[in-house]
N, C-alpha and C positions, 0 to 999 in steps of 0.2 A: 504494500500500500504506500502511497506517496506520503512522505514525512511531513509535508506542509499542507496536507489536506485538512480542512476544518472539521472533518468528521472524526478526527482523533485516530483516526486511523483510515479370462486369462489364458497369454498362455496359462498363467496362473488363474485366470478367470474361468477357464473351461470347467464344466462340471465333470464328475467322474463318468467315464464312458460306460457303454453297455457291459463291457467285460467286468467292470467293478460291480455293477448291479447283479449280474449273473453269479459272480463269486459270492456275494452276500446272500443271494437266494439259495445257493447250494448249501451254505452253512445252515440256513433256516430249515431247508429240506432234510438235511441229515439229522438235525436236532429233533424234528417232528417224527421222523421214522423211529429214532431211539425211544421217544415217548410212546409211540404206538406199540413197539415191541414190549416195552416194560408193562404196558397195560393189556397185552394180548390175552393173558389167561383170564383176567377179570372182565374184559369188555368184548372178547372175541373179535378184536380189531386187528387185522393183519394187513401190512402194507401191500401184500400181493393181491388183495381182494378189493372190497369197497373202500377200505381205508386209503388206498393209493389214489383212487379217484377224488376222495375228499381232500387229501393232501395236495393233489394237483390243482384243485380249485382254489385252495387257500393260497398256494404259491402264485397262481395267476392274479389273484386279487392283490397280493403283496407286490408283484411286479408292476401292476398298473399304478398302485399307490406310490411306489418308490420312484417311478418315472413321471408322475404327474407334475406338470409345470416345467418340464424340460423339453427342449426341442433340439433338432439337429439341422444344420445348414452346412453344406459342403464338407460333411464329415466332422464338423465341430459342434460340441454340445454346449448349450447355454440355457439359462433360466429365463423363462418368459417374463418380459417387462423389466429386465435388468440390463443396464449397460455392460458391455464387455468389449473386448478388442480382438481384432484379427490382425496381428502384427501392429503396424502403425495406424490402423484404421479403427475408430470407434464404431461399434455396432449396437443395434437394438432390434431384437426380434428378427434376426437374419438379414437385416438391411443396414447399409452404411448410415452412420449418424453424424451430423454436425450441428452445432448450435451457435448462433449469434445471440449473446445474452449479456448479463451484467452481474456485478458484485453488489451485495447490499450488506455491509457490516451491521447496519441498523436492524436487520431482520433478527439478528442474534439477541436483540434487546440492549445492545451497547450503543453509546453515543450520547449526544446532548438530548435533553428531553424533547426539544422541538423537532429533532430529526427522526424520532421513533414512530413506528406504525402501530396502530391498534390491530387486534386480531381481525376485526371486520374489514379494516383497510387492506390487510394482507390478503384476505379472502377475495376481495374485490379486485385487487391487483392481479392475483394469480388467474382469476377468471377472465381478465381482459387480455391475457397474453396468448399467443399461439401455443397449442398444446405441445408438451414435450420439450420445453426449454430446460437448459442446464443452468441453474442459478447458484451462485457461490455465496455462502455465509459461514459463520463460525459456530462451533459446538464446544464452547469453553468448559473447563472443569466446573462441575456444579450446575450445568445447564440442561440436565436431562429432561426436565419438565418442558422447558422452552423448546428443546429440540423435538420432542414428541409432538408438540402443537404444530410446529412448522412442517414436519413430515406429514402430518395428517392433512394440513391445508394444501401442501404441494401435491400429495397423492390424489386429493379430491379433484384436482384440475389437470392431472397427468404430467406434472413437472418433476424434474430430478434436482436434488440439492447436492451440490459439491460441499461437503462439510469439512471445514478446517478444524482440526482437533486441538490446536494450540497456536500461540503467537510468538514468533521469534523476536518481535518488537515489544512484547510484554504488555499489550493493550488490554483494556477491559479487566484489569486486575489480575491478569495472568503473570504475576510477578515472580513466580517460581524461577529461581536462578537468575533473576534480573539484577542489573547493576544499580539502577536508579528509578524504579517504578515504570509507569506507562511511558512508552516510547523508547525505552532503553533496551539494548540487546542482552541476551543471556551471557553469563560468564562462560568461558571455554570449558571449565570443569563440568558445567551442567550437561554438555553434549557427551561427556565421557561417562558419567554415571549419575549425575544429579537428577536427570530426568526420570530415573527409575523410582524416585521416592514418591512423587504424587502424580506426575504427568502420565507415566506409563500405566498405572492402575486406572486412571481416568480413561485412557484410550481403550483398554480392555473392557472396561465396564460399558462404555457407550456403544462400542462395536457389538458386544454381546446383546445389548438391548435392542438394536435396530438392524441386525444382520439380515433379517428376513423382509425388510421393507424395500419394495421396488422404487420408492420415492428417494432413497439414497442413490445419488448418481455415482459418487465415488467418495472415498475417504482421503483426506489430505493430512499428511503427517504433521506439518508445521508451516505456518506462514513465514516466509522470508528468513530461514535459518542463516546465521552468519556468526561473526565474532569468534570463530574457531577455524583451524585449518580444515581444508576441504576433506582431507582424509578422515578427520575426526567426525565431520558431518556425515560422510558416507557410511561409516560404521554405525552411527546413530540411525540413519535412514534404514539400513539393512536390518538392524535388530528390531526396530519398531514395525517395519513392513512385515517381517516374518511373524511377529506376534499378532498382527491384524489378520494375516492369512490363516493362522492356526485356528482362529475363531470364525472367520468369514471367508469362504472360498468364492463367494458369488459376486463380490463387489471389487471394483478396481481400486488401486492405491496410487495416489499422486503425491508429489513431493512438496509443492508449494515454494519451489526455489525462485530465487531471483534469476536474472539473466546471466549468461556465462561470464560476463565481466567480474561478477562478484566472487567467482571461485577460481579465477586465473585463466579463463579462456575455454575454448571448445573442448580440449582433451580432458581437463578436470571435470567439466560439466558432463561429458559422456560417462566418465568413471562414476560420478555421483549417482547416475541413474542406471548403472549396469547391474544392480542387484536383482536376483531372480524374482523377488516379490514386488518389485516396483513396475508399474504399468505405464505411468503417465508422467512426463516432464512438463515443466512450466517455465514461462518467462513473464517477467513484469517489466513493462516499459512505459516511460512518460517522456519520450524523446521529442514530441511535437513542441513542447514548451521549453526544452533544454536550449539555452542560448537563443530563445525565440526563433528556432530553426524552421518551425512548421514542417518538421520531418514526418513523412507518412510511414515509410518502412523503417523500423528500428535497425540500426547498424548491428545489433546483437541477435537479430532474429535468425539469420541464415546459419550462424554458427550453432545455435540451439537446434535448428532443423536438421543440420548435417549430423549432429551428435545422436539425435533420436532416430534418424533413419539408419545410422550404422547399427543401432541396437534393435531395430525393427520394433520400436515402441512409439507411443502416441505423444505428440506435442500439442499443448494448448497455450494460447496467449491468454494467460489467466488474469492479468491486470494490464489495461492500457487506458490512459486517460488524458484529457485536455481540459485545462482550466477555462472557465467561462463564468458569466454572471455579472453582477454590478461592478463597474470599474475594471473589468478585465479587457485585455487587448483583443480577445476573440469572442464574438457574439455567439449566442446559442445556436442559431441556424448554421453558421459557419462551422461551429464545433461538430454538429451532427453530420454535416457533409464530409468534413475531414475524417471523422471516424468511419463513415461508410467507405471511404477510399482505403483506409487502413484495413478494414475487413476484406475488401476486394483483394488486396495484395496477400494478406495472410492466408485466406482460404485458397487462393489460387496456388500458393506455394506449399500447401500441405498441412496447415494447422487444422486440427479437428474441432476447435472451438475458439471463439474470441469473446472475452468477458470484459465489459467496460466498467471502469471505476467511476462512480459508485452511486447507487440509488438511495435517496433519503426522503423522508416525508416533507422536509422543508430545508432549503438551502439559503444561507445568508452570505452576502458578499461574493467575492471572487473565489471560486472553488472548483475542484474536480468533480464534486458531487452534482447530482441533478435530481429533479423531482419526477413523479409519474407524468406530469403535464409538459415536461420539457420536450423539445423536438427530438432529442436523443432517443427517447423511448419510442416515439413513432417510427423513427428510422430502424431501431432494433426489431420492433414487432413486425415490420414489413420486409425485413431483410430476407432474400430468397431462400436461404438454407433453412429457414424456420417454417417453410410451407409444408414440409414432410411429404412432398409429392414425388 
């Protein structure tokens, strides 16, 4: 997230194949035959007679039950209604998936009072959007009730939430391991083992709670990790991603990374994302306003795209923003048009999603944030990849 924003801020996705299901069925079948033989004298029940027909019927029911909700496309198994990936392509129900969407830090319940949405406003907002959008917000420690409400509302209207499980900038009270409260980075030691004290139990708890929700688009390990060597961050990524996948095989895991510049360039960025349980890499860019350049394509995008293509994994432009509003150099209509041009470039060059920073209920002054009435929202809603045709 931009530090000057006035908002304050598988392959591993594949389900077990039919061979796994058949193996489990065979275990159950063997067990039931043993039960039948044990009871043979008392019940006159033998697997070679009517008992076998009964067991076969039971197994057929079990097979149908165990395969319910799973589908197959081009030999790949996935869970219906859940995002997954085919190499570097996001997929949904057997079809390629892309999303032009937005971040909303305020959906998490964090931010200034005037920026926050009521539940009825969130419901109306989600109802107004094209079905199936990928919307990013936060699931901070202690936010289980809020997260459940958001997932219910998102699911009601067919949307997916990219849920960020913590904040490397220590926003919204996530001060665990922080140097100096909100806006400060974590100490290097936090990425070595400090995260295991309270952050990792939070991750396990919330993933367990919502692992069966199709309204979860993907889990994000941490927003904008930094303040430590990239090798340390990689080990942190790999351990947390593995813990998530132990609990939840059905959802993707993204990193929440900054752009390659933050970690030393393309090669370290590729290594950061090379772990077997990481599915999605991210870039955050605000280059349009950097030195008043009006830059459309970030100079960091191609390096990130190259790295993720080498890994055959997904890249999303997870944050991109342009300042506008009162006393800004860029008016709101110009901002929306510039962002449309950014989306054109990023989707054409292989990004799976582009998420604009940042939707809030009210915006004051010059800011990256925008309201539901802003021309930015109209542009996002009408962007072609959201038509799902």
